[in-house]
C-alpha positions in Angstrom: 8.7 16.7 10.0 9.6 17.4 6.2 7.5 19.1 3.5 7.3 18.4 -0.2 6.6 21.4 -2.1 5.1 21.0 -5.9 6.0 23.6 -8.4 6.9 26.1 -6.1 3.9 27.2 -5.7 1.9 24.8 -3.3 3.2 22.1 -0.6 1.7 19.1 0.9 2.9 18.7 4.8 2.2 15.6 6.5 2.5 17.4 9.9 -1.3 17.1 10.8 -1.0 13.3 9.5 1.2 12.6 12.6 -0.8 13.3 16.1 1.3 10.6 17.7 4.4 9.4 17.4 6.0 7.8 13.4 6.1 3.6 14.0 8.1 3.7 11.0 12.1 3.7 10.7 13.0 6.3 8.1 9.7 7.5 6.6 11.3 9.5 4.2 14.5 6.9 2.6 16.5 9.8 3.5 18.9 7.7 5.4 22.2 7.9 4.2 23.4 4.6 5.4 23.2 3.0 1.2 24.8 2.0 -1.6 24.2 2.3 -5.0 24.6 -0.3 -8.1 23.4 0.1 -11.7 21.6 -3.0 -13.4 21.0 -3.5 -17.1 20.2 0.0 -17.9 18.3 1.1 -14.2 20.4 3.3 -11.9 20.5 3.7 -8.8 19.7 0.9 -7.1 20.1 0.5 -3.3 21.5 -2.6 -2.3 20.1 -1.8 1.1 17.4 0.9 2.4 17.7 1.6 6.5 14.2 0.4 8.2 12.6 -1.3 5.5 12.4 -5.4 5.0 16.5 -5.4 5.5 17.1 -9.3 5.1 20.9 -9.5 5.6 22.7 -6.4 7.5 25.7 -5.1 6.0 28.2 -7.0 8.1 26.3 -9.9 7.5 28.3 -13.2 5.7 24.9 -13.2 3.1 25.1 -9.8 2.7 26.1 -9.1 -1.4 27.3 -5.7 -2.4 25.7 -4.5 -5.7 22.4 -6.6 -5.2 18.6 -6.6 -3.1 19.6 -7.6 0.5 15.9 -6.7 0.5 13.2 -9.1 1.3 10.3 -7.5 -0.9 12.5 -7.0 -3.5 14.0 -8.6 -6.8 15.5 -7.7 -10.0 13.4 -9.2 -12.1 10.4 -8.5 -10.8 9.5 -5.8 -9.0 12.6 -3.7 -7.6 13.9 -0.3 -5.9 15.7 3.0 -6.9 16.3 5.8 -4.9 15.1 8.7 -6.5 16.6 12.5 -5.9 15.1 15.9 -6.0 17.1 17.9 -7.9 19.6 19.9 -5.5 18.1 23.3 -6.2 14.6 22.0 -5.7 12.2 23.8 -2.8 11.9 20.0 -1.9 15.9 19.6 -1.2 16.0 22.9 0.4 13.8 22.0 2.8 15.7 18.7 3.9 13.5 16.2 1.6 16.2 15.1 -0.7 15.3 11.6 -0.9 12.2 9.2 -2.0 11.8 5.8 -3.2 10.8 4.4 -6.5 9.5 1.2 -6.9 9.5 -0.2 -10.7 8.6 -3.1 -13.1 11.2 -5.3 -14.5 11.0 -4.4 -17.9 11.4 -7.8 -20.0 8.2 -9.6 -18.2 7.0 -12.1 -20.6 3.0 -12.8 -20.8 3.4 -16.1 -20.3 6.3 -15.6 -17.0 4.7 -14.7 -13.7 4.3 -10.9 -13.1 5.3 -10.1 -10.4 4.3 -8.4 -7.1 6.1 -7.0 -4.1 7.9 -3.5 -3.0 9.5 -2.6 0.2 8.1 -3.3 3.6 8.6 -2.6 7.1 7.5 -4.9 10.5 6.3 -2.7 13.5 4.7 -3.6 16.8 1.3 -2.9 17.5 -1.4 -3.4 20.1 -4.5 -5.2 19.9 -8.1 -3.9 19.0 -6.4 -0.7 17.9 -6.8 1.7 15.5 -3.9 2.2 12.7 -3.7 5.6 10.1 -1.1 4.5 7.3 -0.2 8.0 5.3 2.1 8.7 2.8 2.6 10.4 -0.8 2.7 8.9 -4.3 3.1 9.7 -7.8 3.0 7.2 -10.7 4.3 7.1 -14.2 1.8 7.7 -16.8 2.2 4.2 -18.8 -1.2 3.5 -20.5 -1.3 0.9 -22.8 -4.6 -1.6 -23.8 -6.2 0.4 -20.9 -4.0 -0.8 -18.4 -2.0 1.2 -15.7 0.9 1.1 -13.5 -0.6 -1.1 -10.1 0.5 0.4 -7.0 -0.6 -0.5 -3.8 -0.2 -0.5 0.0 -1.0 -3.2 3.1 -1.1 -3.5 6.2 -0.5 -7.0 7.2 -0.8 -8.9 10.7 1.5 -11.6 11.6 0.5 -14.7 10.0 -2.4 -13.3 7.7 -2.5 -13.2 4.3 -2.0 -9.8 2.6 -4.8 -7.6 1.7 -3.6 -5.0 -0.9 -4.8 -1.7 -0.6 -4.7 -0.5 -4.5 -4.0 3.5 -5.1 -5.6 5.3 -8.1 -3.1 6.3 -11.0 -3.4 9.8 -11.0 -1.8 9.8 -14.7 0.5 12.7 -13.7 3.7 11.6 -13.0 5.1 15.4 -11.9 1.8 15.2 -9.4 2.5 14.0 -5.9 -0.7 12.9 -4.2 -1.5 12.6 -0.6 -3.4 9.2 0.5 -4.3 7.8 3.7 -6.1 4.3 5.2 -6.8 3.2 8.7 -6.7 0.0 9.7 -7.8 -2.0 12.5 -6.1 -4.7 14.3 -7.4 -7.7 15.7 -8.0 -9.1 19.7 -4.4 -11.0 19.0 -2.5 -8.5 17.1 1.5 -8.2 17.7 3.4 -7.5 14.7 1.9 -6.0 11.3 3.7 -5.1 8.4 3.4 -2.0 6.7 3.8 -2.3 2.4 4.8 0.0 -0.8 3.8 -2.5 -3.4 3.7 -2.6 -7.0 2.1 -5.5 -9.4 3.8 -6.0 -12.3 1.2 -7.0 -15.8 2.3 -7.7 -19.2 1.4 -6.0 -22.5 3.2 -7.8 -24.8 4.2 -11.1 -25.6 7.9 -10.3 -26.0 7.4 -7.6 -22.8 8.8 -4.7 -22.5 7.3 -2.8 -19.6 9.6 0.1 -19.7 9.1 3.2 -17.3 6.7 1.7 -15.3 7.0 2.7 -11.5 5.6 4.3 -8.3 7.4 6.7 -5.8 6.6 6.9 -2.2 7.7 10.1 0.3 7.0 10.8 3.8 5.1 7.2 4.9 3.9 7.7 8.4 1.9 5.2 10.6 0.5 6.2 14.2 -1.7 4.9 16.9 -4.7 6.3 17.0 -5.7 4.2 20.0 -8.6 1.9 21.1 -10.7 1.3 17.8 -14.1 3.0 18.0 -17.2 2.8 16.0 -16.7 -1.4 15.6 -20.4 -2.4 15.8 -20.3 -6.2 14.5 -18.0 -8.5 13.1 -18.5 -12.0 11.5 -16.3 -14.5 10.6 -17.4 -17.4 8.6 -15.9 -19.4 5.9 -13.2 -17.0 5.4 -14.9 -14.4 5.2 -14.3 -11.2 7.7 -18.0 -8.4 7.8 -17.5 -5.5 10.5 -19.2 -2.5 10.6 -17.4 0.8 11.1 -17.6 4.3 10.8 -20.6 4.0 8.9 -19.3 1.7 6.1 -19.6 -2.1 6.0 -16.2 -3.8 5.2 -16.1 -7.6 3.4 -12.7 -9.3 3.5 -11.8 -12.6 1.9 -13.5 -12.5 -0.9 -12.6 -13.2 -4.8 -11.2 -10.5 -6.9 -13.9 -8.9 -8.8 -16.5 -10.8 -6.8 -19.5 -8.2 -6.5 -21.0 -8.1 -3.4 -24.8 -6.6 -2.2 -26.3 -5.1 0.6 -30.2 -5.1 1.4 -32.1 -3.7 4.0 -34.6 -5.8 6.6 -37.3 -4.8 3.6 -35.2 -6.4 0.9 -34.5 -3.1 -1.0 -30.7 -2.9 -2.5 -28.8 -0.1 -0.5 -25.4 -0.7 -2.1 -23.3 -2.8 -4.2 -19.7 -2.8 -4.5 -16.9 -4.9 -7.0 -13.8 -6.1 -4.6 -10.7 -5.2 -5.5 -8.1 -7.3 -4.6 -10.4 -9.4 -1.6 -11.8 -6.4 0.1 -15.3 -4.3 -0.7 -15.9 -0.9 1.6 -19.7 0.4 1.0 -21.6 3.5 2.8 -24.5 3.0 4.2 -27.3 5.0 4.4 -27.6 5.0 8.0 -27.4 2.9 11.6 -29.6 -0.2 11.4 -29.5 -4.0 10.6 -28.1 -5.0 7.0 -27.7 -8.3 5.2 -24.9 -8.9 3.3 -25.2 -11.4 0.2 -21.4 -11.7 -1.5 -22.1 -13.0 -5.2 -19.6 -16.2 -4.7 -19.0 -16.4 -1.1 -21.6 -18.8 0.4 -24.7 -17.5 2.6 -25.8 -13.8 3.0 -24.2 -12.2 6.7 -26.1 -9.8 8.8 -24.6 -7.2 10.2 -25.7 -4.4 12.9 -24.3 -0.6 11.7 -25.1 1.4 15.2 
Protein backbone atom coordinates (compact mmCIF):
# COMPACT_ATOMS: atom_id res chain seq x y z
CA UNK A 1 0.00 0.00 0.00
CA UNK A 2 1.38 3.39 -0.95
CA UNK A 3 1.58 6.30 1.47
CA UNK A 4 0.92 9.94 0.78
CA UNK A 5 3.11 12.54 2.49
CA UNK A 6 1.96 16.15 2.90
CA UNK A 7 4.53 18.95 3.15
CA UNK A 8 7.09 16.46 4.42
CA UNK A 9 5.57 16.57 7.92
CA UNK A 10 2.54 14.34 7.96
CA UNK A 11 1.25 11.40 5.97
CA UNK A 12 -2.04 9.74 5.13
CA UNK A 13 -2.01 5.96 5.02
CA UNK A 14 -4.88 3.86 3.76
CA UNK A 15 -3.43 0.65 5.20
CA UNK A 16 -5.99 0.65 7.98
CA UNK A 17 -8.75 1.12 5.43
CA UNK A 18 -7.78 -1.89 3.39
CA UNK A 19 -8.80 -4.47 5.99
CA UNK A 20 -9.58 -6.87 3.16
CA UNK A 21 -8.66 -7.11 -0.50
CA UNK A 22 -9.15 -3.99 -2.59
CA UNK A 23 -11.64 -4.89 -5.33
CA UNK A 24 -10.49 -2.11 -7.67
CA UNK A 25 -7.83 -2.39 -10.33
CA UNK A 26 -5.15 0.30 -10.59
CA UNK A 27 -6.44 2.12 -7.47
CA UNK A 28 -3.59 4.64 -7.44
CA UNK A 29 -3.49 5.25 -11.21
CA UNK A 30 0.10 3.96 -11.26
CA UNK A 31 -0.20 1.67 -14.28
CA UNK A 32 2.28 2.87 -16.91
CA UNK A 33 0.22 1.60 -19.84
CA UNK A 34 -1.17 4.94 -20.95
CA UNK A 35 -0.49 7.62 -23.56
CA UNK A 36 -0.93 11.35 -23.07
CA UNK A 37 -2.16 13.97 -25.50
CA UNK A 38 -2.87 17.69 -25.42
CA UNK A 39 -6.32 19.09 -26.10
CA UNK A 40 -6.33 22.86 -26.67
CA UNK A 41 -4.47 24.27 -23.64
CA UNK A 42 -4.97 21.15 -21.49
CA UNK A 43 -2.01 18.76 -21.25
CA UNK A 44 -1.47 15.28 -19.81
CA UNK A 45 -4.82 13.95 -21.08
CA UNK A 46 -4.77 10.12 -21.03
CA UNK A 47 -6.55 8.29 -23.82
CA UNK A 48 -6.46 5.11 -21.74
CA UNK A 49 -6.36 4.51 -17.96
CA UNK A 50 -5.87 0.84 -17.10
CA UNK A 51 -8.71 -0.62 -15.05
CA UNK A 52 -10.95 2.44 -15.28
CA UNK A 53 -14.06 2.76 -17.52
CA UNK A 54 -12.31 1.51 -20.64
CA UNK A 55 -14.64 1.43 -23.65
CA UNK A 56 -11.98 0.27 -26.10
CA UNK A 57 -8.85 -1.76 -25.51
CA UNK A 58 -5.72 -0.75 -27.37
CA UNK A 59 -6.13 -3.48 -29.96
CA UNK A 60 -9.78 -2.59 -30.68
CA UNK A 61 -10.54 -1.16 -34.11
CA UNK A 62 -12.43 1.68 -32.41
CA UNK A 63 -9.49 2.72 -30.23
CA UNK A 64 -8.41 6.26 -31.12
CA UNK A 65 -5.07 7.71 -30.14
CA UNK A 66 -5.05 11.25 -28.80
CA UNK A 67 -8.68 10.91 -27.78
CA UNK A 68 -10.69 9.64 -24.81
CA UNK A 69 -11.44 5.93 -25.07
CA UNK A 70 -13.12 6.01 -21.66
CA UNK A 71 -16.86 5.90 -21.08
CA UNK A 72 -17.12 8.64 -18.46
CA UNK A 73 -14.93 11.29 -20.09
CA UNK A 74 -15.54 13.87 -22.81
CA UNK A 75 -13.48 16.71 -24.24
CA UNK A 76 -16.50 18.97 -24.05
CA UNK A 77 -17.84 18.14 -20.59
CA UNK A 78 -15.80 16.35 -17.91
CA UNK A 79 -12.32 15.23 -18.87
CA UNK A 80 -9.35 13.53 -17.27
CA UNK A 81 -5.74 14.54 -16.77
CA UNK A 82 -2.92 12.41 -15.42
CA UNK A 83 -1.28 14.12 -12.45
CA UNK A 84 2.35 13.60 -11.44
CA UNK A 85 3.92 14.27 -8.06
CA UNK A 86 7.28 16.00 -8.17
CA UNK A 87 9.91 13.30 -8.67
CA UNK A 88 11.84 14.58 -5.65
CA UNK A 89 8.77 14.59 -3.40
CA UNK A 90 8.26 12.06 -0.63
CA UNK A 91 5.14 10.86 -2.44
CA UNK A 92 7.11 9.90 -5.54
CA UNK A 93 10.00 8.50 -3.53
CA UNK A 94 7.58 6.21 -1.69
CA UNK A 95 6.21 4.89 -5.00
CA UNK A 96 3.12 7.09 -5.24
CA UNK A 97 4.00 8.86 -8.49
CA UNK A 98 0.65 9.55 -10.11
CA UNK A 99 -2.96 10.55 -9.46
CA UNK A 100 -5.95 11.35 -11.63
CA UNK A 101 -7.36 14.85 -12.15
CA UNK A 102 -10.98 15.20 -13.28
CA UNK A 103 -11.57 18.65 -14.70
CA UNK A 104 -14.36 20.69 -16.25
CA UNK A 105 -14.40 21.82 -19.86
CA UNK A 106 -13.58 25.51 -19.49
CA UNK A 107 -15.92 26.98 -22.10
CA UNK A 108 -19.31 25.67 -21.04
CA UNK A 109 -21.92 28.41 -21.42
CA UNK A 110 -25.02 29.06 -19.34
CA UNK A 111 -27.35 28.05 -22.18
CA UNK A 112 -25.59 24.71 -22.73
CA UNK A 113 -25.34 21.46 -20.76
CA UNK A 114 -23.26 21.72 -17.66
CA UNK A 115 -21.46 18.38 -17.81
CA UNK A 116 -21.58 15.52 -15.32
CA UNK A 117 -19.16 12.60 -15.44
CA UNK A 118 -15.82 11.15 -14.47
CA UNK A 119 -13.88 7.93 -14.03
CA UNK A 120 -15.64 4.67 -13.23
CA UNK A 121 -14.94 0.97 -12.70
CA UNK A 122 -17.36 -1.96 -12.44
CA UNK A 123 -16.79 -4.83 -9.99
CA UNK A 124 -18.62 -7.98 -8.90
CA UNK A 125 -20.47 -7.66 -5.59
CA UNK A 126 -22.37 -9.91 -3.21
CA UNK A 127 -26.04 -9.31 -2.27
CA UNK A 128 -26.78 -7.89 1.19
CA UNK A 129 -23.14 -7.00 1.87
CA UNK A 130 -21.64 -3.77 3.15
CA UNK A 131 -18.92 -2.17 1.04
CA UNK A 132 -16.60 0.67 2.05
CA UNK A 133 -15.27 3.09 -0.57
CA UNK A 134 -12.27 5.11 0.63
CA UNK A 135 -10.11 7.60 -1.24
CA UNK A 136 -7.93 10.69 -1.08
CA UNK A 137 -9.05 13.85 -2.84
CA UNK A 138 -8.33 17.56 -3.22
CA UNK A 139 -10.09 20.33 -5.14
CA UNK A 140 -9.25 23.55 -6.89
CA UNK A 141 -10.20 26.63 -4.90
CA UNK A 142 -12.08 28.29 -7.77
CA UNK A 143 -15.02 30.23 -6.34
CA UNK A 144 -17.30 32.71 -8.10
CA UNK A 145 -20.72 33.85 -6.87
CA UNK A 146 -20.51 31.43 -3.92
CA UNK A 147 -20.35 28.39 -6.24
CA UNK A 148 -17.55 25.85 -6.01
CA UNK A 149 -16.33 22.74 -7.77
CA UNK A 150 -18.86 19.95 -7.25
CA UNK A 151 -17.00 16.66 -6.73
CA UNK A 152 -18.84 13.44 -5.92
CA UNK A 153 -18.49 9.68 -5.78
CA UNK A 154 -21.05 6.96 -6.32
CA UNK A 155 -21.62 3.22 -5.87
CA UNK A 156 -24.16 2.28 -8.54
CA UNK A 157 -25.73 -1.15 -8.76
CA UNK A 158 -26.44 -2.46 -12.24
CA UNK A 159 -29.82 -1.33 -13.54
CA UNK A 160 -30.27 1.50 -11.01
CA UNK A 161 -29.96 5.26 -11.32
CA UNK A 162 -26.73 6.81 -10.12
CA UNK A 163 -26.89 8.37 -6.65
CA UNK A 164 -24.22 11.00 -5.98
CA UNK A 165 -22.41 11.29 -2.67
CA UNK A 166 -21.24 14.89 -2.64
CA UNK A 167 -17.77 15.70 -1.29
CA UNK A 168 -17.00 18.87 0.61
CA UNK A 169 -14.58 21.27 -1.05
CA UNK A 170 -11.96 22.13 1.58
CA UNK A 171 -10.91 25.27 -0.34
CA UNK A 172 -7.21 24.43 -0.17
CA UNK A 173 -5.82 23.03 -3.38
CA UNK A 174 -2.71 21.69 -1.66
CA UNK A 175 -4.59 19.71 0.99
CA UNK A 176 -5.26 16.03 0.38
CA UNK A 177 -8.26 14.86 2.39
CA UNK A 178 -9.21 11.30 3.29
CA UNK A 179 -12.87 10.31 2.87
CA UNK A 180 -14.91 7.12 3.02
CA UNK A 181 -18.50 6.00 2.49
CA UNK A 182 -20.30 2.74 3.22
CA UNK A 183 -22.87 1.18 0.90
CA UNK A 184 -25.13 -1.83 1.36
CA UNK A 185 -26.02 -3.93 -1.67
CA UNK A 186 -29.55 -5.09 -2.41
CA UNK A 187 -30.84 -8.66 -2.29
CA UNK A 188 -30.32 -9.04 -6.06
CA UNK A 189 -27.00 -7.24 -6.52
CA UNK A 190 -24.40 -8.87 -8.77
CA UNK A 191 -22.27 -5.94 -10.00
CA UNK A 192 -21.75 -2.31 -9.01
CA UNK A 193 -19.93 0.62 -10.57
CA UNK A 194 -17.68 2.93 -8.56
CA UNK A 195 -17.71 6.52 -9.83
CA UNK A 196 -15.25 9.36 -9.21
CA UNK A 197 -17.16 12.30 -10.60
CA UNK A 198 -17.49 16.02 -11.08
CA UNK A 199 -20.40 18.23 -12.05
CA UNK A 200 -19.79 21.34 -14.15
CA UNK A 201 -21.59 24.64 -13.55
CA UNK A 202 -21.58 27.84 -15.59
CA UNK A 203 -20.61 31.16 -14.07
CA UNK A 204 -20.64 33.48 -17.08
CA UNK A 205 -22.71 33.82 -20.21
CA UNK A 206 -19.52 33.34 -22.18
CA UNK A 207 -18.28 30.35 -20.17
CA UNK A 208 -14.87 30.68 -18.55
CA UNK A 209 -14.69 27.74 -16.12
CA UNK A 210 -10.91 27.63 -16.24
CA UNK A 211 -8.92 25.74 -13.59
CA UNK A 212 -11.73 23.78 -11.95
CA UNK A 213 -10.84 20.23 -10.99
CA UNK A 214 -10.79 17.46 -8.38
CA UNK A 215 -7.85 15.10 -7.86
CA UNK A 216 -8.35 11.51 -6.70
CA UNK A 217 -5.78 9.00 -5.48
CA UNK A 218 -5.54 5.72 -3.51
CA UNK A 219 -9.10 4.56 -4.18
CA UNK A 220 -10.00 1.50 -2.09
CA UNK A 221 -13.18 -0.61 -2.23
CA UNK A 222 -13.47 -3.44 0.30
CA UNK A 223 -16.19 -5.95 1.11
CA UNK A 224 -16.89 -5.69 4.85
CA UNK A 225 -19.11 -8.75 4.86
CA UNK A 226 -22.81 -9.37 5.44
CA UNK A 227 -24.73 -6.22 6.21
CA UNK A 228 -25.47 -5.66 9.89
CA UNK A 229 -27.63 -3.07 11.58
CA UNK A 230 -30.14 -2.85 8.74
CA UNK A 231 -33.29 -2.86 10.81
CA UNK A 232 -36.05 -2.18 8.33
CA UNK A 233 -36.56 -1.17 4.75
CA UNK A 234 -39.49 0.53 3.03
CA UNK A 235 -39.77 0.98 -0.74
CA UNK A 236 -42.80 2.95 -1.84
CA UNK A 237 -43.41 5.26 -4.80
CA UNK A 238 -39.69 5.10 -5.69
CA UNK A 239 -38.79 6.31 -2.18
CA UNK A 240 -36.39 3.94 -0.39
CA UNK A 241 -36.24 4.35 3.41
CA UNK A 242 -34.04 2.28 5.72
CA UNK A 243 -32.35 2.43 9.11
CA UNK A 244 -28.70 1.53 9.44
CA UNK A 245 -26.20 1.97 12.27
CA UNK A 246 -28.26 4.56 14.10
CA UNK A 247 -29.06 6.62 11.00
CA UNK A 248 -32.13 6.81 8.77
CA UNK A 249 -31.45 7.02 5.04
CA UNK A 250 -34.03 8.21 2.51
CA UNK A 251 -33.27 7.65 -1.20
CA UNK A 252 -35.20 8.78 -4.27
CA UNK A 253 -35.90 12.36 -3.17
CA UNK A 254 -35.81 15.48 -5.29
CA UNK A 255 -32.55 17.42 -4.98
CA UNK A 256 -32.95 19.90 -2.12
CA UNK A 257 -36.16 18.34 -0.80
CA UNK A 258 -36.64 18.67 2.97
CA UNK A 259 -37.28 15.56 5.09
CA UNK A 260 -38.55 15.65 8.69
CA UNK A 261 -38.39 12.83 11.24
CA UNK A 262 -40.88 12.63 14.12
CA UNK A 263 -41.11 10.38 17.16
CA UNK A 264 -44.37 8.68 18.06
CA UNK A 265 -45.58 11.64 20.16
CA UNK A 266 -45.24 13.98 17.20
CA UNK A 267 -42.02 15.74 18.19
CA UNK A 268 -39.53 16.66 15.44
CA UNK A 269 -36.23 14.91 16.13
CA UNK A 270 -34.39 15.70 12.87
CA UNK A 271 -34.73 17.77 9.72
CA UNK A 272 -32.51 17.31 6.68
CA UNK A 273 -32.31 18.67 3.14
CA UNK A 274 -31.55 16.08 0.45
CA UNK A 275 -28.33 16.34 -1.50
CA UNK A 276 -29.02 15.11 -5.01
CA UNK A 277 -31.60 12.42 -4.15
CA UNK A 278 -30.55 11.28 -0.68
CA UNK A 279 -30.99 12.44 2.92
CA UNK A 280 -29.07 10.87 5.82
CA UNK A 281 -30.16 11.72 9.37
CA UNK A 282 -29.08 10.62 12.83
CA UNK A 283 -31.76 9.83 15.41
CA UNK A 284 -31.52 9.98 19.21
CA UNK A 285 -31.64 6.22 19.66
CA UNK A 286 -33.64 3.04 19.08
CA UNK A 287 -37.35 3.43 18.50
CA UNK A 288 -40.12 3.92 15.98
CA UNK A 289 -39.88 7.03 13.80
CA UNK A 290 -42.10 8.69 11.22
CA UNK A 291 -40.40 10.01 8.06
CA UNK A 292 -42.19 12.79 6.19
CA UNK A 293 -40.68 13.98 2.89
CA UNK A 294 -41.71 17.48 1.86
CA UNK A 295 -43.00 16.55 -1.60
CA UNK A 296 -42.67 12.79 -2.09
CA UNK A 297 -45.99 11.40 -0.90
CA UNK A 298 -47.22 10.23 2.46
CA UNK A 299 -45.28 9.65 5.67
CA UNK A 300 -43.39 6.39 6.24
CA UNK A 301 -42.65 4.52 9.48
CA UNK A 302 -39.29 2.93 10.17
CA UNK A 303 -37.95 1.01 13.18
CA UNK A 304 -34.45 1.59 14.52
CA UNK A 305 -33.37 -1.18 16.92
